[in-house]
All heavy atoms as an XYZ file, in Angstrom:
791
protein
N       0.821     -1.196      0.000
C       0.000      0.000      0.000
C       0.864      1.258      0.000
O       0.642      2.150     -0.791
C      -0.924     -0.023      1.216
C      -1.895      1.100      1.230
S      -3.082      0.877     -0.097
C      -4.278      2.047      0.319
N       1.866      1.314      0.863
C       2.727      2.493      0.928
C       3.484      2.656     -0.385
O       3.630      3.753     -0.884
C       3.693      2.408      2.123
C       2.901      2.513      3.419
C       4.738      3.503      2.050
C       3.706      2.317      4.656
N       3.942      1.550     -0.980
C       4.684      1.638     -2.226
C       3.850      2.328     -3.302
O       4.339      3.200     -4.008
C       5.103      0.241     -2.699
C       5.946      0.270     -3.934
C       6.408     -1.121     -4.302
C       7.265     -1.068     -5.550
N       7.673     -2.382     -5.994
N       2.604      1.973     -3.446
C       1.728      2.610     -4.425
C       1.544      4.091     -4.115
O       1.512      4.919     -5.012
C       0.369      1.913     -4.481
C       0.474      0.524     -5.045
O       1.401      0.223     -5.786
N      -0.447     -0.332     -4.683
N       1.439      4.417     -2.838
C       1.282      5.804     -2.415
C       2.499      6.616     -2.840
O       2.365      7.670     -3.437
C       1.098      5.859     -0.894
C       1.028      7.251     -0.340
C      -0.114      8.017     -0.501
C       2.097      7.793      0.331
C      -0.186      9.313      0.003
C       2.037      9.066      0.845
C       0.890      9.826      0.678
N       3.708      6.114     -2.566
C       4.934      6.824     -2.915
C       5.056      6.960     -4.423
O       5.418      8.007     -4.932
C       6.173      6.092     -2.325
C       7.460      6.686     -2.854
C       6.145      6.176     -0.806
N       4.722      5.927     -5.173
C       4.844      5.967     -6.628
C       3.990      7.061     -7.242
O       4.347      7.634     -8.250
C       4.484      4.610     -7.238
S       5.733      3.362     -6.911
N       2.860      7.354     -6.656
C       2.000      8.395     -7.193
C       2.504      9.788     -6.852
O       2.067     10.763     -7.436
C       0.579      8.228     -6.662
C      -0.156      7.085     -7.355
C      -1.532      7.015     -6.826
N      -1.387      6.521     -5.453
C      -2.347      6.052     -4.710
N      -3.561      6.033     -5.156
N      -2.130      5.596     -3.502
N       3.402      9.908     -5.885
C       3.843     11.218     -5.420
C       5.283     11.546     -5.798
O       5.871     12.429     -5.210
C       3.682     11.308     -3.899
C       2.247     11.266     -3.383
C       2.229     11.287     -1.865
C       1.434     12.413     -3.929
N       5.844     10.843     -6.750
C       7.236     11.110     -7.102
C       7.356     12.285     -8.049
O       6.482     12.533     -8.872
C       7.924      9.860     -7.694
C       8.032      8.775     -6.657
C       7.205      9.366     -8.923
N       8.438     13.009     -7.928
C       8.721     14.132     -8.800
C       8.094     15.421     -8.315
O       6.899     15.497     -8.114
N       8.948     16.426     -8.094
C       8.504     17.778     -7.737
C       7.702     17.835     -6.444
O       6.811     18.662     -6.296
C       7.717     18.399     -8.894
C       8.526     18.533    -10.156
C       7.726     19.163    -11.255
C       8.547     19.221    -12.525
N       7.796     19.747    -13.644
N       8.005     16.938     -5.519
C       7.326     16.928     -4.224
C       8.348     17.232     -3.136
O       9.481     16.775     -3.196
C       6.675     15.556     -3.963
O       5.743     15.282     -4.999
C       5.969     15.516     -2.625
N       7.947     18.018     -2.151
C       8.783     18.309     -0.995
C       8.358     17.389      0.140
O       7.184     17.366      0.526
C       8.623     19.771     -0.566
C       9.271     20.159      0.767
C      10.791     20.034      0.685
C       8.854     21.567      1.159
N       9.308     16.630      0.661
C       9.070     15.775      1.824
C       9.817     16.389      2.998
O      11.008     16.679      2.896
C       9.589     14.352      1.572
C       8.820     13.620      0.504
C       9.190     13.707     -0.833
C       7.702     12.867      0.831
C       8.477     13.045     -1.810
C       6.981     12.196     -0.144
C       7.382     12.295     -1.468
O       6.665     11.646     -2.440
N       9.128     16.602      4.106
C       9.720     17.167      5.312
C       9.552     16.153      6.426
O       8.421     15.804      6.787
C       9.041     18.493      5.677
C       9.514     19.195      6.934
C      10.997     19.536      6.838
C       8.693     20.446      7.164
N      10.679     15.660      6.962
C      10.642     14.638      8.007
C      11.331     15.164      9.264
O      12.435     15.718      9.187
C      11.348     13.363      7.533
C      10.703     12.685      6.337
C      11.447     13.057      5.079
C      10.694     11.212      6.535
N      10.696     14.992     10.399
C      11.229     15.447     11.682
C      11.666     14.233     12.492
O      10.827     13.458     12.951
C      10.161     16.256     12.423
C      10.681     16.873     13.707
O      11.909     16.823     13.956
O       9.866     17.402     14.469
N      12.968     14.069     12.645
C      13.566     12.973     13.415
C      13.008     11.596     13.010
O      12.537     10.835     13.863
C      13.366     13.193     14.917
C      14.022     14.439     15.454
C      15.526     14.322     15.643
O      16.066     13.205     15.530
O      16.158     15.356     15.889
N      13.068     11.241     11.738
C      12.472      9.976     11.306
C      13.195      8.730     11.815
O      12.628      7.639     11.774
C      12.538     10.054      9.782
C      13.716     10.930      9.512
C      13.668     11.955     10.619
N      14.418      8.871     12.310
C      15.150      7.680     12.759
C      14.923      7.352     14.232
O      15.438      6.340     14.713
C      16.662      7.838     12.531
O      17.140      8.926     13.321
C      16.971      8.062     11.059
N      14.161      8.179     14.927
C      13.901      7.924     16.347
C      13.330      6.524     16.520
O      12.386      6.142     15.842
C      12.926      8.974     16.915
O      13.505     10.262     16.721
C      12.673      8.755     18.397
N      13.918      5.764     17.402
C      13.593      4.373     17.775
C      13.779      3.359     16.637
O      13.356      2.220     16.784
C      12.183      4.209     18.416
C      12.007      5.123     19.595
C      11.053      4.377     17.432
N      14.419      3.740     15.550
C      14.667      2.777     14.491
C      15.949      1.990     14.760
O      16.931      2.537     15.264
C      14.800      3.472     13.132
C      13.564      4.128     12.544
C      13.898      4.687     11.158
C      12.396      3.169     12.464
N      15.935      0.730     14.400
C      17.122     -0.129     14.430
C      18.054      0.331     13.305
O      17.585      0.842     12.282
C      16.673     -1.581     14.213
C      17.772     -2.563     14.329
N      18.599     -2.862     13.269
C      18.184     -3.327     15.369
C      19.484     -3.769     13.647
N      19.251     -4.058     14.921
N      19.372      0.184     13.442
C      20.286      0.608     12.375
C      19.945      0.041     10.995
O      20.106      0.734      9.984
C      21.650      0.115     12.856
C      21.541      0.154     14.350
C      20.113     -0.252     14.638
N      19.450     -1.176     10.932
C      19.056     -1.740      9.633
C      17.837     -1.008      9.070
O      17.718     -0.826      7.856
C      18.771     -3.233      9.749
C      20.024     -4.047      9.988
C      19.723     -5.515     10.217
O      18.637     -5.878     10.666
N      20.702     -6.360      9.916
N      16.960     -0.571      9.946
C      15.789      0.197      9.503
C      16.215      1.586      9.026
O      15.631      2.120      8.082
C      14.768      0.304     10.633
C      14.152     -1.021     11.014
C      13.321     -0.962     12.268
O      13.717     -0.276     13.239
O      12.255     -1.601     12.277
N      17.237      2.150      9.662
C      17.762      3.444      9.220
C      18.304      3.309      7.796
O      18.066      4.179      6.947
C      18.856      3.964     10.181
C      19.538      5.209      9.612
C      18.267      4.271     11.554
N      19.013      2.227      7.519
C      19.526      2.000      6.163
C      18.393      1.898      5.143
O      18.482      2.451      4.047
C      20.400      0.748      6.110
C      21.801      0.972      6.611
C      22.530      2.086      5.869
O      22.464      2.141      4.614
O      23.163      2.921      6.527
N      17.316      1.199      5.518
C      16.153      1.107      4.621
C      15.554      2.494      4.369
O      15.202      2.836      3.247
C      15.079      0.191      5.212
C      15.323     -1.263      4.994
C      14.120     -2.046      5.473
C      14.161     -3.437      4.898
N      12.983     -4.218      5.229
N      15.434      3.278      5.436
C      14.908      4.640      5.297
C      15.794      5.453      4.366
O      15.295      6.158      3.481
C      14.805      5.316      6.669
C      14.409      6.785      6.648
C      12.995      6.964      6.112
C      14.540      7.390      8.040
N      17.113      5.362      4.528
C      18.023      6.110      3.666
C      17.876      5.685      2.209
O      17.934      6.524      1.303
C      19.469      5.940      4.146
C      19.808      6.654      5.453
C      21.214      6.295      5.908
C      19.638      8.152      5.315
N      17.680      4.401      1.963
C      17.450      3.921      0.591
C      16.192      4.553      0.001
O      16.173      4.969     -1.157
C      17.341      2.393      0.549
C      18.660      1.691      0.768
O      19.724      2.332      0.604
O      18.636      0.489      1.109
N      15.141      4.617      0.798
C      13.885      5.224      0.337
C      14.090      6.708      0.044
O      13.638      7.217     -0.986
C      12.757      5.019      1.382
C      12.389      3.536      1.470
C      11.542      5.882      1.060
C      11.531      3.187      2.668
N      14.799      7.401      0.921
C      15.034      8.832      0.721
C      15.880      9.078     -0.526
O      15.603     10.003     -1.298
C      15.682      9.451      1.958
C      14.859      9.390      3.245
C      15.622     10.032      4.396
C      13.492     10.010      3.066
N      16.900      8.229     -0.748
C      17.718      8.352     -1.966
C      16.861      8.172     -3.211
O      17.013      8.890     -4.200
C      18.836      7.309     -1.956
C      19.971      7.624     -1.031
C      21.093      6.582     -1.141
N      21.963      6.663     -0.003
C      21.980      5.814      1.025
N      21.190      4.765      1.042
N      22.820      5.992      2.022
N      15.961      7.204     -3.175
C      15.073      6.954     -4.306
C      14.196      8.164     -4.579
O      14.021      8.580     -5.737
C      14.198      5.708     -4.050
O      15.055      4.579     -3.870
C      13.249      5.455     -5.198
N      13.646      8.760     -3.529
C      12.802      9.948     -3.697
C      13.586     11.087     -4.346
O      13.099     11.754     -5.260
C      12.227     10.393     -2.352
C      11.159      9.495     -1.749
C      10.838      9.931     -0.320
C       9.900      9.488     -2.604
N      14.812     11.294     -3.887
C      15.641     12.373     -4.436
C      16.004     12.080     -5.894
O      15.936     12.969     -6.748
C      16.908     12.569     -3.570
C      17.898     13.506     -4.247
C      16.528     13.107     -2.197
N      16.360     10.836     -6.187
C      16.729     10.460     -7.558
C      15.575     10.644     -8.535
O      15.783     10.813     -9.737
C      17.225      9.021     -7.602
S      18.870      8.825     -6.896
N      14.362     10.621     -8.032
C      13.181     10.790     -8.893
C      12.730     12.240     -8.969
O      11.632     12.532     -9.421
C      12.047      9.892     -8.404
C      12.368      8.426     -8.613
C      11.193      7.549     -8.344
C      11.580      6.108     -8.654
N      10.427      5.244     -8.755
N      13.588     13.164     -8.511
C      13.291     14.580     -8.683
C      12.600     15.255     -7.530
O      12.127     16.384     -7.669
N      12.527     14.612     -6.389
C      11.891     15.203     -5.219
C      12.925     15.893     -4.334
O      14.123     15.659     -4.461
C      11.185     14.109     -4.402
C      10.096     13.440     -5.206
O       9.054     14.018     -5.436
N      10.362     12.223     -5.652
N      12.462     16.714     -3.427
C      13.306     17.344     -2.422
C      12.940     16.758     -1.073
O      11.761     16.667     -0.725
C      13.085     18.869     -2.401
O      13.418     19.391     -3.694
C      13.934     19.542     -1.337
N      13.959     16.360     -0.309
C      13.743     15.786      1.014
C      14.498     16.636      2.031
O      15.709     16.827      1.915
C      14.225     14.316      1.086
C      14.033     13.754      2.486
C      13.506     13.459      0.050
N      13.775     17.163      3.006
C      14.360     17.931      4.106
C      14.155     17.101      5.363
O      13.031     16.711      5.680
C      13.686     19.315      4.258
C      14.254     20.054      5.460
C      13.839     20.125      2.985
N      15.258     16.831      6.075
C      15.194     15.992      7.264
C      15.776     16.753      8.444
O      16.907     17.243      8.376
C      15.971     14.672      7.056
C      15.891     13.797      8.295
C      15.463     13.925      5.833
N      15.013     16.865      9.507
C      15.509     17.400     10.773
C      15.982     16.188     11.555
O      15.184     15.305     11.876
C      14.397     18.153     11.527
C      13.867     19.288     10.653
C      14.900     18.651     12.884
C      12.535     19.828     11.095
N      17.279     16.119     11.831
C      17.823     14.862     12.342
C      19.075     15.087     13.176
O      19.836     16.013     12.915
C      18.151     13.949     11.148
C      18.562     12.556     11.498
C      17.495     11.800     12.271
O      16.519     11.348     11.671
O      17.657     11.678     13.508
N      19.274     14.205     14.165
C      20.490     14.197     14.965
C      21.316     12.933     14.723
O      22.432     12.825     15.208
C      20.150     14.294     16.462
C      19.623     15.629     16.851
N      18.274     15.920     16.846
C      20.250     16.762     17.226
C      18.101     17.170     17.220
N      19.275     17.712     17.454
N      20.780     11.987     13.991
C      21.459     10.723     13.726
C      22.635     10.973     12.782
O      22.458     11.436     11.652
C      20.465      9.734     13.103
C      21.060      8.381     12.844
O      22.072      8.258     12.167
N      20.415      7.362     13.367
N      23.850     10.657     13.247
C      25.040     10.959     12.463
C      25.134     10.125     11.192
O      25.736     10.574     10.211
C      26.290     10.787     13.331
C      26.426     11.833     14.433
C      27.582     11.497     15.358
C      26.596     13.225     13.862
N      24.532      8.939     11.163
C      24.503      8.157      9.922
C      23.757      8.920      8.832
O      24.162      8.911      7.670
C      23.820      6.798     10.134
C      24.652      5.846     10.965
O      25.884      5.821     10.782
O      24.070      5.124     11.794
N      22.684      9.572      9.201
C      21.887     10.344      8.247
C      22.620     11.629      7.872
O      22.699     11.998      6.694
C      20.483     10.657      8.812
C      19.699     11.553      7.875
C      19.725      9.365      9.096
N      23.180     12.300      8.850
C      23.882     13.556      8.590
C      25.062     13.336      7.655
O      25.303     14.133      6.743
C      24.329     14.213      9.916
C      23.100     14.616     10.746
C      25.222     15.419      9.659
C      23.426     15.072     12.152
N      25.781     12.232      7.819
C      26.956     11.942      6.988
C      26.640     11.822      5.506
O      27.487     12.109      4.677
C      27.617     10.643      7.442
S      28.586     10.797      8.933
N      25.453     11.378      5.165
C      25.103     11.159      3.755
C      24.244     12.292      3.186
O      23.750     12.186      2.063
C      24.412      9.795      3.538
C      25.337      8.665      3.939
C      23.096      9.712      4.282
N      24.111     13.357      3.932
C      23.309     14.492      3.469
C      24.056     15.286      2.407
O      25.277     15.378      2.432
C      22.992     15.417      4.640
O      22.246     14.736      5.618
N      23.297     15.864      1.478
C      23.899     16.755      0.478
C      24.273     18.083      1.117
O      25.349     18.608      0.885
C      22.919     17.029     -0.667
C      22.637     15.802     -1.498
O      23.520     14.941     -1.614
O      21.527     15.708     -2.039
N      23.355     18.625      1.899
C      23.544     19.929      2.528
C      23.051     19.872      3.961
O      21.993     19.324      4.237
C      22.767     21.026      1.774
O      23.189     21.045      0.411
C      22.999     22.394      2.391
N      23.833     20.447      4.853
C      23.488     20.505      6.276
C      23.304     21.970      6.655
O      24.090     22.829      6.242
C      24.610     19.882      7.140
C      24.806     18.414      6.778
C      24.319     20.060      8.627
C      26.078     17.810      7.334
N      22.270     22.235      7.429
C      22.101     23.553      8.051
C      22.213     23.303      9.550
O      21.345     22.665     10.142
C      20.749     24.191      7.692
C      20.604     24.323      6.168
C      20.609     25.556      8.370
C      19.228     24.759      5.711
N      23.295     23.769     10.131
C      23.596     23.514     11.538
C      23.163     24.718     12.371
O      23.652     25.829     12.174
C      25.097     23.262     11.691
C      25.504     22.846     13.088
O      24.629     22.490     13.893
O      26.715     22.876     13.372
N      22.224     24.474     13.278
C      21.733     25.534     14.156
C      22.448     25.450     15.497
O      22.834     24.388     15.955
C      20.218     25.391     14.382
C      19.402     25.774     13.190
C      19.045     24.842     12.240
C      18.992     27.092     13.017
C      18.292     25.197     11.131
C      18.240     27.465     11.910
C      17.895     26.508     10.967
N      22.584     26.574     16.160
C      23.234     26.596     17.459
C      23.335     28.031     17.934
O      22.515     28.851     17.571
N      24.359     28.400     18.676
C      25.492     27.555     19.025
C      25.197     26.561     20.148
O      25.919     25.597     20.344
C      26.565     28.556     19.446
C      25.802     29.749     19.932
C      24.542     29.787     19.109
N      24.111     26.762     20.853
C      23.731     25.842     21.926
C      22.312     25.364     21.698
O      21.797     25.392     20.587
N      21.677     24.954     22.779
C      20.283     24.500     22.673
C      19.370     25.499     23.378
O      19.830     26.364     24.122
C      20.108     23.096     23.265
C      20.334     23.007     24.752
C      21.801     22.921     25.164
O      22.670     22.621     24.360
O      22.047     23.170     26.353
N      18.088     25.366     23.128
C      17.105     26.229     23.786
C      17.352     27.694     23.493
O      17.573     28.087     22.347
N      17.364     28.511     24.532
C      17.569     29.951     24.365
C      18.965     30.292     23.857
O      19.184     31.381     23.328
C      17.307     30.674     25.690
C      15.860     30.613     26.192
C      15.744     31.284     27.557
C      14.904     31.239     25.191
N      19.914     29.368     24.009
C      21.287     29.597     23.542
C      21.454     29.224     22.070
O      22.552     29.288     21.533
C      22.276     28.783     24.388
N      20.383     28.824     21.412
C      20.470     28.395     20.014
C      19.652     29.262     19.093
O      19.347     30.412     19.384
N      19.296     28.664     17.962
C      18.429     29.346     17.014
C      19.138     30.121     15.932
O      18.501     30.704     15.066
N      20.443     30.157     15.968
C      21.214     30.834     14.932
C      21.775     29.796     13.965
O      22.078     28.674     14.362
C      22.391     31.611     15.552
C      21.983     32.629     16.585
C      21.217     33.805     16.010
O      21.523     34.195     14.862
O      20.310     34.313     16.684
N      21.931     30.165     12.709
C      22.607     29.276     11.761
C      24.102     29.409     12.001
O      24.678     30.487     11.836
C      22.236     29.610     10.309
C      20.748     29.358     10.080
C      23.086     28.773      9.345
C      20.256     29.727      8.701
N      24.719     28.316     12.426
C      26.146     28.287     12.741
C      26.966     27.941     11.504
O      28.045     28.482     11.290
C      26.429     27.270     13.871
C      27.910     27.135     14.147
C      25.681     27.662     15.138
N      26.454     27.012     10.702
C      27.198     26.567      9.526
C      26.237     25.965      8.514
O      25.191     25.430      8.885
C      28.243     25.528      9.938
N      26.605     26.055      7.251
C      25.858     25.392      6.184
C      26.855     24.791      5.212
O      27.970     25.302      5.053
C      24.940     26.358      5.408
O      25.748     27.361      4.794
C      23.909     26.992      6.308
N      26.455     23.692      4.581
C      27.309     23.100      3.567
C      27.256     21.590      3.592
O      26.431     20.979      4.275
N      28.164     20.992      2.858
C      28.278     19.538      2.802
C      28.836     19.029      4.129
O      29.370     19.813      4.929
C      29.231     19.138      1.672
O      30.561     19.538      1.999
N      28.752     17.731      4.377
C      29.358     17.199      5.607
C      30.835     17.595      5.744
O      31.281     17.963      6.835
C      29.182     15.692      5.474
C      27.931     15.544      4.664
C      28.002     16.680      3.662
N      31.584     17.563      4.636
C      33.001     17.928      4.685
C      33.177     19.402      5.066
O      34.097     19.743      5.823
C      33.665     17.647      3.329
C      33.745     16.183      2.975
C      32.410     15.591      2.509
O      31.500     16.303      2.078
N      32.275     14.279      2.614
N      32.316     20.261      4.545
C      32.398     21.680      4.890
C      32.036     21.912      6.350
O      32.654     22.746      7.024
C      31.486     22.499      3.980
C      31.958     22.539      2.539
C      30.954     23.138      1.590
O      29.747     22.840      1.709
O      31.379     23.916      0.712
N      31.057     21.189      6.847
C      30.649     21.321      8.248
C      31.776     20.851      9.165
O      32.071     21.487     10.182
C      29.344     20.541      8.524
C      28.192     21.103      7.685
C      28.991     20.530     10.020
C      27.818     22.539      7.971
N      32.421     19.743      8.800
C      33.552     19.223      9.587
C      34.658     20.276      9.682
O      35.306     20.425     10.724
C      34.085     17.918      8.977
C      33.104     16.783      9.253
C      35.483     17.581      9.503
C      33.391     15.493      8.508
N      34.865     21.026      8.609
C      35.919     22.034      8.587
C      35.562     23.346      9.264
O      36.414     24.226      9.385
N      34.335     23.478      9.721
C      33.911     24.724     10.348
C      34.163     24.658     11.857
O      33.522     23.882     12.560
C      32.428     24.976     10.065
C      31.969     26.328     10.547
O      32.326     26.783     11.619
N      31.148     26.978      9.744
N      35.073     25.466     12.378
C      35.413     25.403     13.807
C      34.271     25.827     14.738
O      34.297     25.522     15.929
C      36.607     26.354     13.938
C      36.473     27.291     12.788
C      35.823     26.507     11.674
N      33.258     26.515     14.212
C      32.133     26.964     15.039
C      31.029     25.921     15.162
O      30.078     26.119     15.908
C      31.540     28.248     14.456
C      32.548     29.370     14.423
O      33.325     29.547     15.345
N      32.570     30.119     13.336
N      31.144     24.816     14.430
C      30.067     23.838     14.360
C      30.281     22.670     15.314
O      31.216     21.881     15.142
C      29.940     23.310     12.924
O      29.015     22.260     12.865
N      29.388     22.557     16.301
C      29.443     21.383     17.177
C      29.103     20.119     16.401
O      29.663     19.056     16.656
C      28.489     21.559     18.356
C      28.861     22.645     19.361
C      27.775     22.787     20.424
C      30.197     22.360     20.001
N      28.200     20.246     15.441
C      27.877     19.109     14.580
C      29.117     18.667     13.823
O      29.385     17.464     13.692
C      26.742     19.471     13.595
O      25.589     19.845     14.345
C      26.414     18.316     12.678
N      29.894     19.609     13.341
C      31.136     19.293     12.640
C      32.111     18.533     13.520
O      32.752     17.568     13.080
N      32.217     18.925     14.777
C      33.101     18.218     15.712
C      32.621     16.784     15.930
O      33.427     15.846     15.948
C      33.157     18.961     17.042
C      33.817     20.316     16.947
C      33.679     21.111     18.232
O      33.525     20.559     19.315
N      33.721     22.425     18.106
N      31.308     16.616     16.077
C      30.741     15.276     16.258
C      30.936     14.426     15.009
O      31.283     13.239     15.104
C      29.254     15.363     16.598
S      28.925     16.090     18.213
N      30.716     15.022     13.833
C      30.914     14.295     12.578
C      32.363     13.847     12.417
O      32.630     12.722     12.004
C      30.529     15.164     11.388
C      29.077     15.231     10.997
C      28.887     16.212      9.838
C      28.541     13.876     10.612
N      33.295     14.731     12.717
C      34.717     14.414     12.602
C      35.066     13.204     13.468
O      35.705     12.258     13.011
C      35.569     15.612     13.015
C      37.043     15.452     12.743
C      37.874     16.688     13.103
N      37.276     17.937     12.664
C      36.763     18.864     13.476
N      36.765     18.687     14.781
N      36.252     19.983     12.994
N      34.628     13.215     14.711
C      34.900     12.089     15.628
C      34.198     10.817     15.157
O      34.778      9.732     15.186
C      34.466     12.457     17.046
N      32.975     10.945     14.695
C      32.191      9.799     14.239
C      32.836      9.129     13.026
O      32.978      7.916     12.962
C      30.772     10.262     13.901
C      29.875      9.159     13.425
C      29.303      8.275     14.316
C      29.597      9.024     12.065
C      28.456      7.262     13.869
C      28.751      8.019     11.624
C      28.196      7.141     12.518
O      27.377      6.145     12.083
N      33.271      9.949     12.083
C      33.901      9.409     10.866
C      35.234      8.766     11.211
O      35.575      7.696     10.678
C      34.043     10.512      9.805
C      32.651     10.869      9.269
C      34.968     10.080      8.678
C      32.618     12.093      8.377
N      35.991      9.365     12.117
C      37.280      8.791     12.516
C      37.117      7.403     13.115
O      37.918      6.501     12.869
C      37.979      9.725     13.509
N      36.072      7.200     13.885
C      35.827      5.903     14.532
C      35.256      4.885     13.559
O      35.530      3.689     13.650
C      34.888      6.089     15.741
C      34.394      4.755     16.283
C      35.553      6.897     16.827
N      34.463      5.346     12.582
C      33.724      4.430     11.699
C      34.364      4.208     10.337
O      33.741      3.607      9.472
C      32.276      4.929     11.532
C      31.513      4.781     12.801
O      31.227      3.686     13.237
N      31.191      5.901     13.439
N      35.572      4.679     10.113
C      36.206      4.450      8.808
C      36.935      3.147      8.773
O      37.368      2.527      9.604
C      37.172      5.575      8.452
C      36.449      6.774      7.936
C      37.398      7.845      7.445
O      38.535      7.945      7.855
N      36.908      8.677      6.546
């Protein structure tokens, strides 16, 4: 049923997902990433609000908000590819990505 639903909505559609990996098993995260790649390859735009570093690592563009949380946040700290974010000294996400990639390579 879901497959038919997605097939009818491909191309020129904006998908906005808020923390879609919450409570997912790592294998389920991989399945989700495959689905998101398929949507993008078919001409759709996918915006994901996410803290999962597996998802952040494969993103085309990251918008990193901060510099802290709550009242200490809300500013755009960095934007760009994962590599650009890693190179930004103001980005806490970049620091986390750098450490994550070092451990998982």
